C-alpha positions as CSV (number, residue, x, y, z in Angstrom):
1,M,229.1,-157.6,-76.4
2,T,227.6,-156.9,-73.0
3,H,224.3,-158.2,-71.7
4,T,222.8,-154.7,-72.0
5,D,223.9,-154.5,-75.7
6,T,222.5,-157.9,-76.3
7,Q,219.1,-157.0,-74.8
8,Y,219.0,-153.8,-76.8
9,W,219.6,-155.5,-80.1
10,L,217.2,-158.3,-79.2
11,D,214.4,-155.7,-78.5
12,T,215.3,-153.5,-81.5
13,L,215.6,-156.3,-84.0
14,T,212.3,-157.9,-82.8
15,G,210.5,-154.6,-83.2
16,E,212.1,-154.0,-86.6
17,A,211.1,-157.4,-87.8
18,L,207.5,-157.0,-86.7
19,L,207.0,-153.6,-88.2
20,C,209.0,-154.0,-91.5
21,G,207.4,-157.4,-92.0
22,L,203.9,-156.0,-91.5
23,L,204.6,-153.0,-93.8
24,G,206.1,-155.2,-96.5
25,Q,203.1,-157.5,-96.5
26,M,200.5,-154.7,-96.5
27,L,202.3,-152.8,-99.3
28,Y,202.6,-155.9,-101.5
29,T,199.2,-157.5,-100.8
30,H,196.2,-156.3,-102.8
31,P,193.3,-155.2,-100.7
32,E,191.1,-158.1,-99.8
33,R,188.2,-158.1,-97.4
34,D,189.3,-160.9,-95.1
35,W,192.6,-159.4,-94.0
36,L,191.4,-155.8,-94.0
37,Q,188.5,-156.7,-91.8
38,A,190.8,-158.5,-89.4
39,L,192.9,-155.3,-89.2
40,A,189.8,-153.1,-88.8
41,G,188.6,-155.2,-85.9
42,S,191.9,-155.4,-84.0
43,D,194.0,-153.0,-81.9
44,I,197.1,-153.6,-84.1
45,F,197.4,-149.8,-84.7
46,A,197.5,-148.9,-81.0
47,E,201.3,-148.7,-81.0
48,S,204.4,-149.4,-83.1
49,P,207.0,-152.0,-82.1
50,F,209.7,-149.9,-83.7
51,A,210.4,-146.1,-83.9
52,N,207.3,-145.6,-81.9
53,D,208.2,-142.0,-80.9
54,H,208.9,-140.7,-84.4
55,P,206.4,-138.1,-85.6
56,D,205.6,-139.9,-88.8
57,V,204.9,-143.1,-86.9
58,I,202.6,-141.3,-84.5
59,E,200.7,-139.6,-87.3
60,G,200.5,-142.8,-89.3
61,L,199.1,-144.8,-86.4
62,A,196.6,-142.0,-85.8
63,A,195.4,-142.2,-89.5
64,L,195.1,-145.9,-89.3
65,R,193.2,-145.8,-86.1
66,A,190.8,-143.3,-87.6
67,W,190.3,-145.5,-90.6
68,S,189.7,-148.6,-88.3
69,E,187.4,-146.8,-85.9
70,A,185.3,-145.3,-88.8
71,R,184.6,-148.9,-90.0
72,Q,183.7,-150.3,-86.6
73,G,185.3,-153.6,-87.6
74,V,183.4,-153.9,-90.9
75,V,184.9,-153.5,-94.3
76,D,181.9,-152.9,-96.6
77,D,181.9,-152.9,-100.4
78,A,182.4,-149.1,-100.6
79,T,185.5,-149.2,-98.4
80,L,186.9,-152.2,-100.3
81,S,186.4,-150.4,-103.6
82,E,188.0,-147.2,-102.3
83,L,191.1,-149.1,-101.1
84,K,191.4,-151.0,-104.4
85,V,191.4,-147.8,-106.4
86,D,193.9,-146.2,-104.0
87,Y,196.2,-149.2,-104.1
88,A,196.0,-149.3,-107.9
89,Q,197.1,-145.7,-108.2
90,L,199.9,-146.3,-105.8
91,F,201.3,-149.7,-106.8
92,I,199.9,-151.0,-110.1
93,G,200.4,-150.0,-113.7
94,T,203.2,-149.0,-116.0
95,T,205.8,-146.4,-115.2
96,T,203.9,-143.9,-117.4
97,Q,200.6,-144.3,-115.7
98,M,201.4,-144.4,-112.0
99,L,201.1,-141.5,-109.6
100,V,204.1,-142.7,-107.6
101,Y,206.6,-145.5,-108.5
102,P,207.3,-148.2,-105.9
103,W,210.5,-149.5,-107.4
104,E,214.1,-148.5,-106.6
105,S,215.5,-148.4,-110.1
106,I,213.1,-145.6,-111.1
107,Y,214.8,-143.3,-108.5
108,V,218.4,-144.3,-108.6
109,E,219.2,-145.2,-112.2
110,K,220.0,-142.7,-115.0
111,E,217.2,-144.1,-117.1
112,P,213.7,-144.6,-115.4
113,F,213.3,-148.3,-116.3
114,L,212.7,-151.5,-114.4
115,F,215.0,-154.5,-113.9
116,L,218.2,-152.5,-114.2
117,E,221.5,-152.9,-112.3
118,S,220.0,-151.8,-108.9
119,T,217.3,-154.5,-109.3
120,L,219.8,-157.2,-110.0
121,D,222.0,-156.2,-107.1
122,V,218.9,-156.4,-104.8
123,R,218.2,-159.8,-106.2
124,E,221.7,-160.9,-105.2
125,W,221.2,-159.6,-101.7
126,Y,218.1,-161.7,-101.3
127,A,219.7,-164.8,-102.6
128,R,222.8,-164.3,-100.4
129,Y,220.5,-164.4,-97.3
130,G,218.1,-167.1,-98.4
131,L,215.1,-164.9,-99.3
132,E,213.1,-165.8,-102.4
133,V,210.7,-163.5,-104.1
134,I,208.0,-165.8,-105.5
135,N,206.7,-163.4,-108.2
136,F,209.9,-161.7,-109.2
137,K,209.3,-162.2,-112.9
138,R,206.1,-160.1,-112.5
139,E,207.3,-157.7,-109.8
140,P,210.9,-156.5,-109.7
141,E,212.8,-157.4,-106.5
142,D,213.4,-153.7,-105.7
143,F,209.7,-153.1,-105.0
144,I,209.3,-151.2,-101.7
145,G,207.4,-154.0,-100.0
146,F,210.0,-156.6,-100.8
147,E,212.9,-154.4,-99.6
148,L,211.1,-153.9,-96.3
149,S,210.4,-157.6,-96.0
150,F,214.1,-158.3,-96.6
151,L,215.0,-156.1,-93.6
152,A,212.5,-158.0,-91.5
153,H,214.2,-161.2,-92.8
154,L,217.7,-160.0,-91.8
155,S,216.3,-159.0,-88.4
156,N,214.9,-162.4,-87.8
157,L,218.2,-164.0,-88.7
158,A,220.0,-161.7,-86.3
159,V,217.5,-162.6,-83.5
160,E,218.3,-166.2,-84.2
161,A,222.0,-165.5,-84.0
162,I,221.6,-163.8,-80.6
163,E,219.5,-166.8,-79.3
164,R,222.2,-169.3,-80.2
165,G,225.0,-167.0,-78.9
166,D,226.6,-166.4,-82.3
167,Y,227.8,-162.9,-81.9
168,D,230.1,-162.9,-84.9
169,G,227.1,-163.9,-87.0
170,L,225.1,-161.1,-85.3
171,D,227.8,-158.5,-86.2
172,D,227.7,-159.7,-89.8
173,L,224.0,-159.4,-90.0
174,L,223.9,-155.9,-88.4
175,Q,226.5,-154.9,-91.0
176,A,224.4,-156.4,-93.7
177,Q,221.5,-154.2,-92.6
178,R,223.7,-151.1,-92.6
179,D,225.1,-151.9,-96.1
180,F,221.6,-152.7,-97.6
181,L,220.1,-149.5,-96.1
182,S,223.1,-147.4,-97.4
183,D,223.3,-149.0,-100.8
184,H,219.6,-149.4,-101.5
185,L,216.5,-148.6,-99.3
186,L,217.7,-145.2,-97.8
187,R,218.8,-144.0,-101.3
188,W,215.2,-143.8,-102.5
189,G,212.7,-144.8,-99.8
190,F,212.1,-141.3,-98.5
191,A,211.5,-140.0,-102.0
192,W,208.9,-142.7,-102.6
193,A,207.2,-142.0,-99.2
194,N,207.2,-138.2,-99.7
195,K,205.3,-138.6,-103.0
196,G,203.1,-141.4,-101.7
197,V,201.8,-139.4,-98.7
198,K,200.8,-136.6,-101.1
199,V,198.8,-138.8,-103.5
200,A,197.3,-141.4,-101.2
201,E,193.5,-140.9,-101.1
202,T,192.6,-143.0,-98.1
203,D,193.6,-142.8,-94.4
204,F,194.7,-146.5,-94.7
205,Y,197.4,-146.1,-97.3
206,R,198.4,-142.7,-96.1
207,G,198.9,-144.1,-92.7
208,I,200.9,-147.1,-94.0
209,I,203.2,-144.8,-96.0
210,L,203.7,-142.5,-93.0
211,L,204.6,-145.5,-90.9
212,T,207.1,-146.5,-93.5
213,R,208.7,-143.1,-93.6
214,G,209.0,-143.1,-89.9
215,A,210.5,-146.6,-89.9
216,L,213.1,-145.5,-92.5
217,A,214.1,-142.6,-90.2
218,G,214.3,-145.0,-87.3
219,L,216.4,-147.4,-89.2
220,A,218.8,-144.7,-90.3
221,E,219.2,-143.7,-86.6
222,V,219.6,-147.2,-85.2
223,Y,222.2,-148.3,-87.9
224,E,223.9,-144.9,-88.0
225,V,223.5,-144.6,-91.8
226,D,223.7,-141.2,-93.4
227,V,220.7,-140.4,-95.7
228,P,221.8,-138.8,-99.0
229,Q,220.6,-135.2,-99.4
230,T,218.8,-136.2,-102.6
231,A,217.1,-139.2,-101.0
232,G,213.9,-137.3,-100.3
233,S,213.6,-135.6,-103.7
């Protein structure tokens, strides 16, 4: 691997870890005033560290900036209530009550249930690379936020491999990302995002979902993974 290749992967993996880690956290964490106000009062939505030229990323950042600027750094009771309602419609409830389902098994299994074979395989992936999902008994491991956080975890491990000069380890971790994207996230992530963008009622969650869709497209390009034709349906 040349110095140029190493620098490319260091920059790409660092950006991926930052964006996927942030998205994973925001998709999993229930709306709370403290962290929302910190976001509303920062310039975190000025640019993206990964896939920054993708149209969905550009549109998503614009939606998030609009949300932030409208609040002028203050998340009042009305804003918090609005976000809680939107989050509940997008991420909480049973499979018969939700507007859009945030779990892989709903999209890829023959029967639309949770904790099926795809979920168990995702669990094995996490265990293999030392990632523990604290609340897996309440939230299946194939939740969209967890799968994005896992990619961030793999990216951080790959950055560490570069820093210690372990290029065989780096190659293994890059292949792990390709395989996980191919076998899991890219099989269903676009379908989830396409539905989520349509039903999100706030600029905040619409922006987050657009960012996620753009990140998925960027990941498919970086790791040269073909997206199944049915992945967006």
